[in-house]
Phi, psi and omega in degrees: 000129182255140177269110179239136178287129181300134177083000182264145179272162181298326181294328183288334180271357181287147180293151181294145181293142179278141178294142181289152180295324181298325182288334182277341180283140177280143179269144177280122181275176180297318181298329178293314179296322179296314179300318180294320180294315180295322180295319179294317178297319179295322180293320181284327184254016185296334182277358176275119182306142176068308182295311178300322179295318180293318178296323179296316179297318179295320180296316180297317180296316179293326177298319178295320179295320180298320178296318180296326181278018174065037173282164178304149185297325182295331177297310181298320182294315181295316182296315183292321179293312181296319179293322178295315177298318179295325179295318179296314180297321179294321178296315182297313182293321181293314179297318179296318180296319179297317179296321179296317179296319180295319180291325178294321180293319180289330180287339180278351179289143179295136180271124180295140179287140181250124181284149178285168181297322180295319179293323181292323182280342183291132180292141180289136179288131181294139178286139179285125180250136179281128179277118181289132179287134179293131180295141178287127180269117180280123178287139180298136181293139179295139180300135180273123180289123179290168179290110184295343179291342180275353180281141180225158179284163179230162176271175185299319181292317180299318178295324178295321178293322177296317180293330181288315181229073183295333181291340179276356184234024180299132179091358180280132182264130186224161166245120180230169178238153182194176177234128183284117182265337178202126176208087186210196182295335180290321179273340184090163184292339184246019177226149181205150171262123184229128171274127188239164176208174182282345181211168180292139181244159181284320184244154182297322183287355178280345175277103193270349185251117177286149177207159173249124184248142175229157182210166178062223179275000178082358183233298185231328184258104180209075183299339179298323183270350185304317182275359187262152176222169178298135180099347180293146170261132187221156169253130189235138169257113191229161171237133181288126180260341183129208181253155180217133177251140178208161179275134180275166181290339181268008173099005179259188178225138182221155178240129184226164173292141174256132182231151174252125184267125179261329179207143179228134178243123181285127181259151176293141179293139180244006178274146180233000000 
């Protein structure tokens, strides 16, 4: 005897269909296959410096993405294990390669030579230095006295022109007469102030042209002036040197002819 629900059809009393096994399995997506491929490549190439390290990092990242995208669990486990092993191998190989390159670079540097103890204790030989020869100092040549026979007297106008423009008569040899107005420590032993004229005068003030006279070496050796003193009347053989400016004792400045005395003859005084 069968229990049938009144009014029910046979199909309504049938048990519900069971879900198929194929429908319950997760499918591997494209990202899963890519992650698995990269993980296998990283595992195989992990010992290659830098390349294995980069592939391992990429495999781990893709494995995480594959898990998030609902791929089968075994995909994520395989990818993460292979990627982890590849990461360790890549780190070891990369660090070792870097250390090897660094040691090779440091080993190629030149090694400084180290002197032995004997060499260090040995006294250094002094370098030979060339002794510079002292330059020979040429002594100034003594002035050559010109031929006094070539000196000649001048008239009053010619002497006035010479006194006016002494620079235009440099080197001219003359015979003049004069009165020494100053020959002392102020002028120096080889310098003197002499009032000159074209001929001998009776009084000192008659010699109207002032001049500065020098003799000898101009500093200490001047035998021409040795017998002379201030106030002497003299006959002089001179050469015109040009013009000379100097400060006077009363605070002014004057320009006079400069002459070089070659010979001086003391004249008898005619003043009374």
